[in-house]
C-alpha positions in Angstrom: 84.4 31.4 145.9 84.7 34.1 148.6 86.1 36.5 146.1 83.2 35.9 143.7 80.6 36.5 146.5 82.4 39.7 147.5 82.4 41.0 143.9 78.7 40.1 143.5 77.8 41.8 146.8 79.9 44.9 145.9 78.2 45.1 142.5 74.8 44.9 144.1 75.7 47.7 146.6 77.1 49.9 143.9 74.2 49.4 141.6 71.7 50.8 144.1 70.8 54.4 143.2 70.4 57.4 145.5 71.5 55.6 148.6 74.1 56.8 151.1 76.3 54.9 153.4 79.1 55.5 155.9 82.6 54.4 154.8 85.4 54.3 157.3 88.4 55.7 155.4 90.9 55.7 158.3 91.2 54.0 161.7 93.2 54.5 164.8 95.5 51.6 166.0 92.8 50.8 168.6 90.4 50.0 165.8 88.2 53.1 166.3 87.3 55.2 163.2 89.5 58.2 162.6 87.8 59.4 159.4 84.4 58.5 158.1 83.0 59.6 154.7 79.3 59.5 154.0 79.0 58.6 150.3 76.0 58.8 148.1 75.8 56.0 145.5 74.2 56.9 142.2 74.5 54.2 139.6 78.2 53.7 138.9 79.3 56.8 140.7 79.8 57.7 144.3 79.9 61.2 145.8 81.2 62.1 149.2 78.4 64.2 150.9 79.7 64.4 154.5 83.1 64.3 156.2 83.4 63.2 159.8 86.6 63.0 161.9 87.0 61.5 165.4 89.5 61.8 168.2 91.2 58.6 169.4 88.8 58.7 172.4 85.8 58.3 170.0 84.5 61.8 170.3 83.8 63.8 167.2 86.4 66.2 166.0 84.9 67.5 162.8 81.7 67.1 160.9 80.4 68.8 157.8 78.9 68.6 154.4 80.7 68.1 151.1 79.6 69.1 147.6 81.8 68.8 144.6 84.7 67.9 146.9 84.4 71.3 148.7 83.1 72.1 152.2 79.4 72.9 151.9 76.6 73.6 154.4 77.1 73.4 158.2 80.5 72.4 159.6 81.1 71.9 163.3 84.5 71.4 165.0 84.9 70.1 168.6 87.5 70.1 171.3 88.7 66.7 172.5 86.6 67.2 175.7 83.4 67.2 173.5 82.7 71.0 173.7 82.1 72.8 170.4 85.1 74.8 169.2 83.6 76.3 166.1 80.6 76.2 163.9 79.5 77.9 160.7 78.4 77.4 157.1 80.3 77.0 153.8 79.2 77.5 150.2 81.4 76.1 147.5 84.3 75.8 150.0 84.1 79.4 151.2 82.9 80.6 154.6 79.4 82.2 154.4 77.4 83.9 157.1 77.8 83.7 160.9 80.6 81.6 162.5 80.7 81.1 166.3 83.9 80.2 168.0 84.1 79.0 171.7 86.8 78.5 174.3 87.5 75.0 175.5 85.3 75.6 178.6 82.3 76.3 176.3 82.3 80.1 176.8 81.9 82.2 173.7 85.1 83.6 172.3 84.1 85.2 169.0 81.3 85.6 166.5 82.3 86.5 162.9 80.6 87.1 159.6 81.7 86.2 156.1 80.4 86.7 152.6 81.9 84.6 149.9 84.8 83.6 152.1 85.7 87.2 153.0 85.2 88.9 156.4 82.1 91.1 156.0 80.0 92.7 158.8 80.4 92.6 162.5 83.0 90.5 164.4 82.4 90.4 168.1 85.0 89.2 170.6 84.2 88.1 174.1 86.1 87.7 177.4 84.4 85.9 180.3 81.1 85.9 178.3 81.2 89.7 178.1 81.6 91.7 174.9 85.2 92.9 174.7 85.5 94.3 171.2 83.7 94.6 167.9 85.4 95.0 164.5 83.4 95.9 161.4 84.4 94.7 158.0 83.3 95.7 154.5 84.4 93.2 151.8 87.5 92.1 153.9 88.6 95.6 154.9 88.3 96.6 158.5 86.4 99.9 158.7 85.8 100.3 162.4 86.7 98.9 165.8 85.1 99.4 169.2 86.6 98.4 172.5 84.4 97.9 175.5 
């Protein structure tokens, strides 16, 4: 009887259209979620639209959008202490636009630019929150570097 009720409930959930829900796909031994997928249910199909990973302490490790099984939209990565490590956008699995990278203490380490997954534009490196170096790229090729 329990199996029949489970099948009926699962059928009802899967038949709902255009709804999304979080699904825990991996857990730590302490029972806390390690990986969570946000899935969009559309008729008989489900698509993963967001990926979230957690550290064993429960703090977020990674969060970002998924489209066609590739990274898409904003992605954020954190250190285990909760500070942001990196954030940037992806389009069809490729880095696109500005990416910011931080040191574990929260100070800025680097800002980079990508176009279609290739370094393009100014990359700025910091030390103690001061501009240390800039490198300029054109379609992946470094064309200039300035040290401060």
